[in-house]
Each structure stands twice: as structure tokens, then as C-alpha cells.
Phi, psi and omega in degrees: 000316178297320181298316180299321178296318179294315180299317179301309178304310182299314181295318181291346180246026172067020173283146165270142182235125180235145171256130179236119192221133169282131178234068184295340179299335178294305181298325182284350178085012180285329177204171185256168175297326177295322176299317180293316179300319179297315180297315179296324174298321179295321176301314183299316180294324178296318176303312180299318178303326180269012176082017179255166175278155175293163176300151181285347176177154179231125180239129180234151172250117182269004188271157170199128187283340184288130181255165173111012179263137179295129178085009183297156181259103189307317184290346177261000178275068185225163170269117184246179175256005181259346180287118180300139019271008173295160193260004186303317180293321179293319177298318177295316178303309182299315182292313181300329188250010179050055184247024183309324182253026184264161174260149184227158164228156176243122171255116185220166180240352183238164180293329177294329175296316179296315179299321177298320179296322181294316181299325183264359181055049181244137177303139182244138174230129182274123173246109187292142173217185180289347177271350186291127176275082190304314184296322179298316180290328179294324178300328181264008179057041178254115181265144178287156173292119178253323183249103184298323180294320176296321178297316178298319177300319178300315179298321179298323181289328181275356180258000000 
């Protein structure tokens, strides 16, 4: 519900919203790119169901360098430049959408999202999920967004 409120605010204030996601399970053979596409399509349909626009784009990295998983996809077992916190997916997103002179924020739930924001010098906001490495973020004194209304007020002030 909080996520929908944030998406609604961002869309109503002319933000473009992209999802950038590491999907190492594809390379590991846990699921297929088609499975991820179906899941992402479901996300888009859920947004529409709640009266929101779909995301402006979804970018995924299907790679993972670690070998040894049953059913792994050999051609995807590489060290790439698109796996966050590397910047390849963001560079592709910027190029694909002609956003070279745009401002960005990162809403993320993992430490690689935070590291990506540091590399790109982009403000980071932690949105907690079951993937969030809470203790790691505590060490860096990064608190998750708890009060969505305060968060939205903060975004209004920085624009």
C-alpha cells in the first residue's frame, strides 16, 4: 500500500519510474527469463488495477558469475557490467530513454542498490523488503522510509 502511494505521488509529479533488478536466478537455472517477464507483467497489471500507470521501463540483469548450480545457464554465468552495483543497466536506461541531463533518485531495498547510488552520486532511499540487509544498513546509519507522508513531503522540498 505504501509503495502504491509513493508510485502515485511520483507519477502525479511527472517522475519517470523504472525498475532495475538483478535476477541471478535466471543464470542459476532457478527460473527462466520468461518467468521474470510474466512476473514483471503482473506488476504492471497490478499498477493499472490500482489506477496507476505502468512503470516506464523494466531493466534486468540475468547474469551471475557463481557456478555450480544444477540447471544453470552457462552463457549467463559471466561477470558483466549490468549487475548492480555496476552501472551498465542504468547507462542503458539513460541512453534508451534520452535522459542524459536528468536528475535521479534511487528507491532500493538492497545494499547493491545503495552502492549503485553512491557510484552515480544519486540520492538513495531505503524501502525495506525481505531482501534488505538490515544490519548492514544500520552500520551505515541508513534508516528505511517508515512514514510515507514524511517521505513525500521530503521529495516535495527537494524539487
